[in-house]
C-alpha positions as CSV (number, residue, x, y, z in Angstrom):
1,X,-3.9,-9.0,22.1
2,X,-5.1,-7.0,25.2
3,X,-7.9,-9.0,26.4
4,X,-5.7,-12.2,25.6
5,X,-3.3,-10.5,28.1
6,X,-6.3,-10.0,30.5
7,X,-7.1,-13.6,30.4
8,X,-3.5,-14.7,30.9
9,X,-3.3,-12.1,34.1
10,X,-6.6,-13.5,35.3
11,X,-5.4,-17.0,35.0
12,X,-2.0,-16.3,36.5
13,X,-3.7,-14.5,39.7
14,X,-6.1,-17.7,39.8
15,X,-2.8,-20.1,39.7
16,X,-1.0,-17.6,42.6
17,X,-4.2,-18.0,44.6
18,X,-4.4,-22.1,44.3
19,X,-0.5,-22.1,45.5
20,X,-1.0,-19.7,48.7
21,X,-4.2,-22.4,49.3
22,X,-1.9,-25.2,48.9
23,X,1.6,-24.6,48.9
24,X,3.4,-28.0,49.3
25,X,3.2,-29.9,46.5
26,X,5.1,-33.0,46.7
27,X,2.3,-35.3,47.4
28,X,-0.4,-35.2,44.7
29,X,-3.7,-34.6,45.4
30,X,-4.6,-37.7,43.9
31,X,-2.7,-41.1,42.7
32,X,0.5,-42.4,44.4
33,X,2.4,-40.7,47.1
34,X,6.1,-40.6,46.3
35,X,8.5,-43.5,47.4
36,X,10.8,-41.6,49.8
37,X,7.6,-41.3,51.9
38,X,6.4,-44.7,52.8
39,X,5.7,-45.3,56.4
40,X,9.0,-45.3,58.1
41,X,11.2,-43.6,55.8
42,X,12.8,-40.3,57.0
43,X,12.9,-37.1,55.2
44,X,14.7,-33.6,56.2
45,X,14.8,-30.1,54.8
46,X,14.2,-26.6,55.8
47,X,10.8,-25.7,57.4
48,X,9.6,-23.2,54.7
49,X,6.0,-22.6,55.8
50,X,3.8,-23.5,58.9
51,X,0.0,-24.0,58.0
52,X,-1.4,-23.8,61.3
53,X,-0.7,-25.4,64.9
54,X,0.3,-28.7,63.6
55,X,1.0,-28.5,59.8
56,X,4.1,-27.3,57.9
57,X,5.8,-27.7,54.9
58,X,9.4,-29.3,54.7
59,X,11.6,-28.2,51.4
60,X,13.2,-31.4,50.3
61,X,14.5,-30.1,47.1
62,X,13.7,-26.6,45.5
63,X,10.3,-25.0,44.6
64,X,6.8,-26.0,46.2
65,X,6.7,-29.2,44.0
66,X,9.2,-30.6,46.6
67,X,7.7,-29.0,49.6
68,X,5.9,-31.9,51.9
69,X,3.1,-31.3,53.4
70,X,3.5,-32.5,57.2
71,X,0.8,-32.9,59.7
72,X,2.7,-33.8,62.9
73,X,1.6,-37.2,64.7
74,X,3.0,-36.3,68.1
75,X,0.9,-32.9,68.7
76,X,-2.7,-31.9,68.0
77,X,-3.2,-27.7,68.0
78,X,-6.4,-26.6,68.6
79,X,-8.4,-26.0,64.7
80,X,-7.2,-22.6,63.4
81,X,-10.8,-20.8,64.1
82,X,-11.3,-22.1,67.8
83,X,-9.3,-20.7,70.9
84,X,-5.8,-21.1,71.0
85,X,-5.1,-21.8,67.0
86,X,-3.6,-18.6,66.3
87,X,-1.2,-18.9,69.2
88,X,-0.2,-22.2,68.2
89,X,0.5,-21.5,64.6
90,X,2.4,-18.5,65.8
91,X,4.3,-21.0,68.7
92,X,5.3,-23.7,65.6
93,X,6.3,-20.9,63.7
94,X,8.7,-19.2,66.4
95,X,9.9,-23.2,66.8
96,X,10.5,-24.5,63.4
97,X,10.3,-22.2,60.6
98,X,13.7,-21.5,58.9
99,X,15.2,-24.6,60.4
100,X,15.6,-28.2,59.5
101,X,13.3,-30.8,60.6
102,X,14.1,-34.6,60.0
103,X,10.9,-36.6,60.0
104,X,9.6,-40.2,60.2
105,X,6.7,-41.0,57.7
106,X,3.7,-42.7,59.2
107,X,1.0,-42.7,57.2
108,X,-1.0,-40.5,54.2
109,X,-3.8,-38.1,55.2
110,X,-5.2,-36.6,52.1
111,X,-2.6,-34.6,50.2
112,X,0.1,-34.7,53.0
113,X,1.7,-37.0,55.6
114,X,1.5,-37.4,59.1
115,X,5.0,-37.5,60.6
116,X,6.9,-37.5,63.8
117,X,9.6,-34.4,63.0
118,X,12.3,-33.5,65.1
119,X,14.5,-30.0,65.3
120,X,17.8,-30.5,66.8
121,X,17.3,-34.0,67.7
122,X,13.8,-33.1,70.0
123,X,10.4,-33.6,68.6
124,X,8.4,-31.0,67.4
125,X,5.5,-32.3,69.6
126,X,7.9,-31.9,72.9
127,X,8.8,-28.7,71.8
128,X,5.1,-27.3,71.4
129,X,4.5,-28.9,75.0
130,X,7.5,-27.3,76.4
131,X,6.5,-23.8,75.0
132,X,2.9,-24.0,76.7
133,X,0.9,-24.6,73.5
134,X,-2.2,-26.5,74.8
135,X,-3.3,-29.4,72.5
136,X,-7.2,-29.5,71.5
137,X,-8.3,-29.9,67.7
138,X,-10.6,-32.4,66.2
139,X,-8.1,-35.5,66.3
140,X,-6.9,-34.9,69.9
141,X,-7.0,-38.2,71.9
142,X,-7.5,-36.3,74.6
143,X,-11.0,-35.5,73.9
144,X,-12.3,-39.0,74.3
145,X,-9.9,-40.3,77.6
146,X,-8.2,-38.5,80.2
147,X,-5.5,-41.2,80.4
148,X,-4.5,-40.9,76.7
149,X,-4.4,-37.2,77.3
150,X,-1.9,-37.4,80.0
151,X,0.2,-40.4,77.4
152,X,0.2,-37.9,74.9
153,X,1.3,-35.0,76.8
154,X,4.1,-36.9,78.5
155,X,7.9,-35.7,78.7
156,X,10.1,-38.0,76.7
157,X,13.0,-36.4,78.4
158,X,13.8,-34.9,81.9
159,X,15.7,-32.1,79.7
160,X,12.4,-31.4,78.2
161,X,10.4,-31.4,81.2
162,X,13.2,-29.1,82.8
163,X,13.2,-26.6,80.0
164,X,9.6,-26.4,80.2
165,X,9.8,-25.5,84.3
166,X,7.4,-28.3,84.8
167,X,9.8,-30.7,86.8
168,X,9.9,-32.4,89.1
169,X,6.3,-34.3,87.5
170,X,4.3,-36.2,90.0
171,X,2.3,-39.4,89.0
172,X,-1.3,-38.0,87.6
173,X,0.5,-34.8,86.4
174,X,0.1,-33.9,82.9
175,X,3.3,-34.4,81.4
176,X,4.5,-37.0,84.1
177,X,6.2,-40.0,82.3
178,X,6.3,-43.3,84.6
179,X,9.9,-44.1,82.0
180,X,11.1,-41.1,83.7
181,X,10.6,-42.1,87.6
182,X,13.7,-44.1,87.8
183,X,13.0,-44.8,91.5
184,X,9.4,-45.7,90.6
185,X,8.3,-42.8,93.9
186,X,5.7,-41.4,91.7
187,X,8.1,-38.3,91.2
188,X,9.9,-38.1,87.8
189,X,12.7,-35.4,87.3
190,X,13.4,-35.0,90.7
191,X,16.0,-32.6,91.4
192,X,19.8,-34.0,91.7
């Protein structure tokens, strides 16, 4: 009997360790993805865990089996083991943890979904940039093309640029978005 209890306890501890390694279980490791996560579908819920600087768990129901692991599609944080990685994770935690995120699915990536998520109507990628978090990581488009770096870090609204203390933005400067340069003089988000 004691031996059986010891084995049960060991199995329970192993299961707990696995749950910590991958706490979001809504998307199976293999097999079909839930239909509510198909490309273009939206889902929302509180952010219950931040896994690194660009991955988090969104609870669409109770328990880890209803937690969706999301890889942000609009922000590329440095890898956890690289310079800036721990700071990016901490920033995403401050920005998102405990708040309701609304996400639009893009594509499946392993046992998670790439998605663009907003909190309070503002994109998480934009909020991370406004918080001063530098982008990086293996998939970061800026590693291959300076033009894509500028495009991926462009502010989508002047309010976001002002909140980040980056306005006004000049053409060629990180964050500049020609869509925000109404008079096309090379300066976006000029003071009113």
